[in-house]
Structures are given as structure tokens and as C-alpha cells.
C-alpha positions in Angstrom: -4.8 192.4 83.1 -7.4 194.4 83.0 -9.3 191.6 81.3 -8.5 189.2 83.8 -9.9 191.4 86.9 -13.6 191.8 84.7 -15.8 189.1 86.6 -17.7 189.1 83.9 -14.8 187.6 81.6 -13.4 185.0 84.2 -17.0 183.6 84.4 -17.4 183.5 80.8 -13.7 181.9 80.5 -14.7 179.3 83.2 -18.1 178.6 81.5 -15.7 178.4 77.8 -13.5 175.8 80.1 -16.3 173.6 81.5 -17.8 173.4 77.9 -14.4 172.3 76.3 -14.2 170.1 79.2 -17.4 168.4 78.9 -16.8 168.1 75.2 -13.3 166.3 75.7 -15.5 163.7 78.5 -13.0 165.3 81.3 -15.8 166.0 83.1 -19.6 164.6 82.8 -21.4 167.8 84.4 -23.4 165.8 86.9 -20.7 164.8 89.1 -18.2 167.2 91.2 -15.3 164.8 91.0 -13.2 165.1 87.8 -12.6 161.5 86.0 -8.4 161.3 86.6 -8.3 158.8 84.1 -9.4 161.2 81.5 -7.6 163.8 82.8 -4.4 162.2 82.5 -5.4 160.5 78.9 -5.8 163.9 77.7 -2.8 165.4 79.9 -0.4 162.5 78.0 -1.7 163.8 74.2 -0.7 167.4 75.6 2.4 166.4 76.2 3.4 164.4 73.9 2.5 167.1 71.2 4.4 169.2 73.6 7.5 166.9 73.3 7.4 166.4 69.6 7.1 170.4 68.7 10.1 170.6 71.2 11.9 168.3 69.2 11.1 169.7 65.8 12.1 173.2 67.0 15.7 172.1 68.5 16.6 169.2 66.4 14.9 170.3 62.9 15.7 173.9 63.4 11.8 175.1 63.2 12.1 178.0 65.4 14.8 179.4 62.9 12.8 179.3 59.5 14.7 180.9 56.7 11.5 180.5 53.9 9.3 182.8 53.1 5.9 182.1 52.3 3.2 180.0 53.8 3.5 177.5 51.0 7.5 176.7 51.5 7.0 177.1 55.1 4.4 174.8 55.2 6.5 172.2 52.7 9.4 172.6 55.0 7.8 171.9 58.2 5.6 168.9 57.0 9.3 167.4 55.5 10.6 167.8 59.3 7.5 166.1 60.5 8.5 163.0 58.2 12.1 163.3 59.3 10.8 163.0 62.8 8.8 160.3 62.4 11.4 158.3 60.2 13.9 158.6 62.7 11.7 157.3 65.1 10.8 154.2 63.4 14.3 153.7 62.8 15.0 153.7 66.7 12.3 151.6 67.5 12.9 149.2 64.3 16.8 149.0 65.9 15.6 148.7 69.2 13.0 145.7 68.5 16.4 144.0 66.3 18.4 144.1 69.3 15.7 142.1 71.5 15.2 139.8 68.6 19.4 139.0 68.8 
């Protein structure tokens, strides 16, 4: 908490945030207002990643990995990602077949 009360640290964090937002084209640095379309796009990407992480943890047990070693854990995570994508494709394919019938 001491770090956040330091004015210089807060100024540095704010500066870093502004630089990152400029790089993501959320703000342009010339106008005071923020482009809400770009901000919404960034927010939607972020929430979709968070939903994916949540599903991987909840349904594919990624919050309780029992493997040891980075290679084994990485393979386990990648296989779970493939499983999640395959399940999503199957659900969407089933929906499109029901619409066609």
C-alpha cells in the first residue's frame, strides 16, 4: 500500500496506462474524449478471454492441475484448449443444422 500512496509511483502508473492505451488506439493523445467504440472493442476482447479462462477452470479443471513440470502442464493446457474449441464448434454446428432443418 505504501507504493500506491507514493505520488511519483502513481504518476508513473498513469503514464504507463496512457502509453498502453495510445498503443491500443483507445486514445489518440490529441483529444480529451475517449473513443467508446475502441474502448468497447477492447473490453469485449478482454471479457471473452476471461470467459474462456473461466470455462477452462470450471469445466476442464485447469485450476487444479496435478502434473509436474512446465512441459506436461503446457501440454495439458493446450489439450484442454483444443477440447474447448472442439466443443464450441460442435455446439455451433448443431445449431446451424437445426436451423437448416
